[in-house]
C-alpha positions as CSV (number, residue, x, y, z in Angstrom):
1,X,-2.5,-57.4,199.0
2,X,-6.2,-57.1,198.0
3,X,-8.2,-60.3,197.3
4,X,-8.1,-59.3,193.6
5,X,-4.3,-59.0,193.6
6,X,-4.1,-62.4,195.3
7,X,-6.3,-63.9,192.7
8,X,-4.1,-62.6,189.9
9,X,-1.3,-64.7,191.3
10,X,-3.1,-67.8,190.1
11,X,-5.0,-66.6,187.1
12,X,-4.0,-68.3,183.8
13,X,-1.4,-70.6,185.4
14,X,-1.2,-74.4,185.2
15,X,-2.5,-76.2,188.2
16,X,1.0,-77.1,189.4
17,X,1.9,-73.4,189.2
18,X,-1.3,-72.4,191.0
19,X,-0.6,-74.8,193.8
20,X,3.0,-73.6,194.1
21,X,1.9,-69.9,194.1
22,X,-0.3,-70.4,197.1
23,X,2.5,-72.2,199.0
24,X,5.0,-69.4,198.1
25,X,2.6,-66.7,199.2
26,X,2.2,-68.3,202.6
27,X,5.8,-69.1,203.1
28,X,7.0,-65.6,202.1
29,X,4.9,-64.3,205.0
30,X,6.1,-66.8,207.5
31,X,2.8,-68.5,207.8
32,X,3.0,-72.1,209.1
33,X,1.6,-74.4,206.5
34,X,0.5,-78.0,206.9
35,X,1.1,-79.8,203.6
36,X,-0.9,-82.8,202.6
37,X,0.3,-84.5,199.5
38,X,-1.8,-87.3,198.0
39,X,-1.5,-89.6,195.0
40,X,-4.5,-91.6,193.9
41,X,-5.3,-93.4,190.6
42,X,-7.5,-90.4,189.6
43,X,-4.8,-87.8,190.2
44,X,-2.3,-86.3,192.6
45,X,-1.7,-82.9,194.2
46,X,-1.2,-81.1,197.5
47,X,-3.6,-79.6,199.9
48,X,-2.4,-76.7,202.0
49,X,-3.8,-75.9,205.4
50,X,-3.4,-72.9,207.7
51,X,-4.7,-72.8,211.3
52,X,-6.0,-69.6,213.0
53,X,-6.5,-69.8,216.7
54,X,-6.6,-72.7,219.0
55,X,-9.3,-75.0,220.5
56,X,-11.1,-78.3,220.0
57,X,-13.8,-76.8,217.8
58,X,-12.8,-76.4,214.2
59,X,-14.4,-74.4,211.4
60,X,-13.1,-75.2,208.0
61,X,-13.1,-72.7,205.1
62,X,-12.1,-74.3,201.8
63,X,-11.0,-72.8,198.5
64,X,-9.6,-75.1,195.7
65,X,-6.6,-73.8,193.8
66,X,-7.0,-75.8,190.6
67,X,-8.8,-74.9,187.4
68,X,-10.2,-76.8,184.5
69,X,-8.0,-77.0,181.3
70,X,-8.5,-74.1,178.9
71,X,-9.9,-71.7,181.6
72,X,-7.8,-69.0,183.3
73,X,-9.7,-69.9,186.4
74,X,-10.2,-66.4,187.9
75,X,-13.7,-66.8,189.4
76,X,-13.4,-70.6,189.5
77,X,-11.5,-70.5,191.8
78,X,-8.7,-68.0,192.2
79,X,-11.1,-65.4,193.6
80,X,-12.0,-67.7,196.5
81,X,-8.3,-68.4,197.2
82,X,-7.7,-64.6,197.1
83,X,-10.5,-64.0,199.6
84,X,-9.0,-66.6,202.1
85,X,-5.5,-65.3,201.7
86,X,-6.7,-61.8,202.4
87,X,-8.8,-63.0,205.3
88,X,-5.6,-64.6,206.8
89,X,-4.2,-61.1,207.2
90,X,-7.3,-59.7,208.8
91,X,-9.2,-62.3,210.8
92,X,-8.6,-63.5,214.3
93,X,-10.3,-66.7,215.6
94,X,-12.4,-66.2,218.7
95,X,-11.2,-67.9,221.9
96,X,-11.9,-71.7,221.8
97,X,-12.4,-71.8,218.0
98,X,-9.8,-72.9,215.5
99,X,-10.4,-71.7,211.9
100,X,-8.7,-73.9,209.3
101,X,-8.2,-72.3,205.9
102,X,-7.9,-75.3,203.5
103,X,-6.6,-74.7,200.0
104,X,-7.4,-77.9,198.1
105,X,-6.1,-79.6,195.0
106,X,-8.0,-81.5,192.3
107,X,-11.4,-80.2,193.2
108,X,-12.2,-80.3,189.5
109,X,-11.6,-84.1,189.6
110,X,-14.7,-84.8,191.7
111,X,-13.3,-83.2,194.9
112,X,-10.3,-85.5,194.9
113,X,-8.2,-83.4,197.2
114,X,-10.9,-82.9,199.8
115,X,-11.8,-86.5,199.7
116,X,-8.1,-87.4,200.3
117,X,-8.0,-84.9,203.2
118,X,-11.0,-86.5,204.9
119,X,-9.7,-89.9,204.4
120,X,-6.2,-89.1,205.8
121,X,-7.0,-86.5,208.4
122,X,-10.5,-87.3,209.4
123,X,-13.3,-85.0,210.7
124,X,-12.9,-85.0,214.5
125,X,-13.6,-81.6,216.0
126,X,-15.3,-80.1,213.0
127,X,-18.3,-77.9,213.7
128,X,-18.9,-77.0,210.1
129,X,-17.4,-76.5,206.6
130,X,-17.9,-73.9,203.9
131,X,-16.4,-74.3,200.5
132,X,-16.0,-71.0,198.5
133,X,-16.9,-71.2,194.8
134,X,-17.5,-68.3,192.4
135,X,-17.3,-65.5,194.9
136,X,-15.9,-62.8,192.6
137,X,-19.1,-61.7,190.8
138,X,-22.4,-60.6,192.4
139,X,-24.0,-58.8,195.3
140,X,-26.0,-61.6,197.0
141,X,-24.6,-64.5,199.1
142,X,-25.9,-68.0,198.4
143,X,-25.4,-70.9,200.8
144,X,-26.2,-74.0,198.9
145,X,-26.5,-77.8,199.4
146,X,-28.3,-76.9,202.6
147,X,-30.4,-80.0,202.5
148,X,-31.5,-79.8,206.2
149,X,-31.2,-77.4,209.1
150,X,-28.3,-77.7,211.5
151,X,-27.0,-75.6,214.3
152,X,-24.1,-74.5,212.1
153,X,-26.5,-73.4,209.3
154,X,-28.4,-71.4,211.9
155,X,-25.2,-69.6,212.9
156,X,-24.4,-68.9,209.2
157,X,-27.9,-67.4,208.8
158,X,-27.5,-65.4,211.9
159,X,-24.1,-64.0,210.8
160,X,-25.5,-62.9,207.5
161,X,-28.5,-61.3,209.0
162,X,-26.2,-59.6,211.5
163,X,-24.6,-57.9,208.5
164,X,-28.0,-56.5,207.6
165,X,-28.6,-59.0,204.8
166,X,-32.2,-60.1,204.3
167,X,-33.3,-63.6,203.5
168,X,-34.1,-64.2,199.8
169,X,-32.6,-60.8,198.8
170,X,-29.3,-60.1,200.4
171,X,-28.7,-63.8,201.0
172,X,-30.2,-67.1,199.9
173,X,-30.1,-70.6,201.4
174,X,-31.0,-73.3,198.9
175,X,-31.0,-77.1,198.8
176,X,-28.8,-79.5,196.9
177,X,-27.7,-78.3,193.5
178,X,-28.2,-81.2,191.1
179,X,-25.4,-80.5,188.6
180,X,-22.7,-78.5,190.4
181,X,-20.8,-79.3,193.5
182,X,-17.6,-78.5,195.5
183,X,-15.3,-79.7,198.2
184,X,-17.8,-79.4,201.0
185,X,-19.5,-82.6,199.7
186,X,-16.5,-84.7,200.8
187,X,-17.1,-83.5,204.3
188,X,-20.9,-83.8,204.1
189,X,-20.4,-87.4,203.2
190,X,-18.6,-87.9,206.5
191,X,-21.5,-86.4,208.5
192,X,-20.2,-82.9,208.9
193,X,-22.6,-79.9,208.3
194,X,-21.0,-78.6,205.1
195,X,-22.2,-76.2,202.5
196,X,-21.1,-74.2,199.4
197,X,-20.9,-70.4,199.5
198,X,-21.2,-68.4,196.4
199,X,-21.8,-64.7,195.3
200,X,-24.4,-64.1,192.6
201,X,-26.1,-61.0,191.2
202,X,-29.4,-60.5,192.9
203,X,-30.9,-59.4,189.6
204,X,-30.2,-62.9,188.2
205,X,-31.7,-64.9,191.0
206,X,-34.7,-66.2,189.1
207,X,-32.7,-67.1,186.0
208,X,-30.0,-68.7,188.2
209,X,-32.6,-70.9,190.0
210,X,-33.8,-72.2,186.6
211,X,-30.3,-72.7,185.4
212,X,-28.9,-74.7,188.4
213,X,-32.0,-76.6,189.4
214,X,-33.2,-77.6,186.0
215,X,-30.0,-77.8,183.9
216,X,-31.4,-80.0,181.1
217,X,-34.5,-77.9,180.7
218,X,-32.4,-74.8,180.7
219,X,-29.8,-76.0,178.1
220,X,-31.6,-74.4,175.2
221,X,-32.8,-71.4,177.1
222,X,-29.3,-70.4,178.0
223,X,-27.5,-71.8,174.9
224,X,-26.2,-68.4,173.9
225,X,-25.5,-66.8,177.3
226,X,-25.7,-68.4,180.7
227,X,-26.7,-66.1,183.6
228,X,-23.9,-64.5,185.7
229,X,-21.8,-65.8,187.3
230,X,-21.9,-68.9,185.1
231,X,-21.4,-66.8,181.9
232,X,-17.6,-67.2,182.4
233,X,-17.6,-70.5,184.3
234,X,-15.2,-73.1,182.8
235,X,-14.6,-70.9,179.8
236,X,-11.6,-68.9,178.4
237,X,-13.5,-65.8,179.5
238,X,-12.9,-66.5,183.2
239,X,-10.3,-63.8,183.6
240,X,-9.5,-61.4,186.4
241,X,-10.9,-58.4,184.6
242,X,-14.4,-59.9,185.1
243,X,-14.0,-60.0,188.9
244,X,-15.8,-57.4,191.0
245,X,-13.9,-56.0,194.0
246,X,-17.1,-55.3,195.9
247,X,-18.1,-59.0,195.5
248,X,-14.7,-60.1,196.9
249,X,-15.1,-57.7,199.8
250,X,-18.6,-58.9,200.5
251,X,-17.4,-62.5,200.6
252,X,-14.7,-61.6,203.1
253,X,-17.2,-59.7,205.3
254,X,-19.5,-62.7,205.3
255,X,-16.7,-65.0,206.4
256,X,-15.6,-62.7,209.2
257,X,-19.1,-62.5,210.5
258,X,-19.5,-66.3,210.3
259,X,-16.3,-66.8,212.2
260,X,-17.4,-64.4,214.9
261,X,-20.9,-66.0,215.2
262,X,-19.6,-69.6,215.4
263,X,-17.0,-68.5,218.0
264,X,-19.6,-66.7,220.1
265,X,-22.1,-69.6,220.0
266,X,-20.3,-72.8,221.0
267,X,-23.4,-74.9,221.4
268,X,-23.7,-77.9,219.0
269,X,-20.3,-79.2,219.7
270,X,-17.7,-80.7,217.4
271,X,-18.0,-84.1,215.7
272,X,-16.2,-86.9,217.4
273,X,-15.5,-90.1,215.5
274,X,-18.2,-89.6,212.9
275,X,-18.5,-92.3,210.3
276,X,-16.6,-91.5,207.1
277,X,-17.8,-92.6,203.7
278,X,-15.1,-92.6,201.0
279,X,-17.5,-93.1,198.1
280,X,-17.0,-90.2,195.7
281,X,-19.9,-87.8,195.9
282,X,-21.9,-87.3,192.8
283,X,-22.0,-84.1,190.8
284,X,-19.8,-82.0,188.5
285,X,-17.5,-79.4,189.9
């Protein structure tokens, strides 16, 4: 199945149905799944994890399977789930690297599923985390919440440049986004180098910077129409017909390159016993 076909399995369904659809897809293909059910005062759900390869060094790629009420949730975030499910059929982890595909619940509730995972499973062995958000529209990769340089971020940059992408055109690395967030923040709070990964239209880069870094100032400017990919974000218009197959393919290529680069450059080492903060990170997902 293509990433778009995988995304359609979740589009327009309730969060319970979306969660079940991911589990059925994996089980139907005989993929071993680690299920992590959690129940907290803020909500309950089930995270699903698939391991590729073996080794003490672990790269985590996240995609949340829930959506906000009233939205079909195609680009947020069925597209990312579709990219990871498709990646599962194509990618092989390099020797010594374990790639964990983590499908999280309740991201729209302040990253509840990811926070529960970090609390219960810890972060030992993690060399880096990427959470996929809004990867179905655009032609330029954005790595965000990159507050400071890290060996993992250097490998992500190297992987994207190895694909022929140029900094500030084919890909962008930006600092902390003040209004928006995702599951990687639960891992970053535990001391793991963790970032968001999104696809955006290169032609909208300037408008997007204004929109995401100055949300209050931009409220009136973008009152009628927000810049893509936020024009469908958390709205009834977030449907599969708005997704762009080339964007989904580009996200998959970026992840394959990142897996290969992290596996080829083992320096930096995994975290061992990093301190974990369970305070909910700030931001709106």
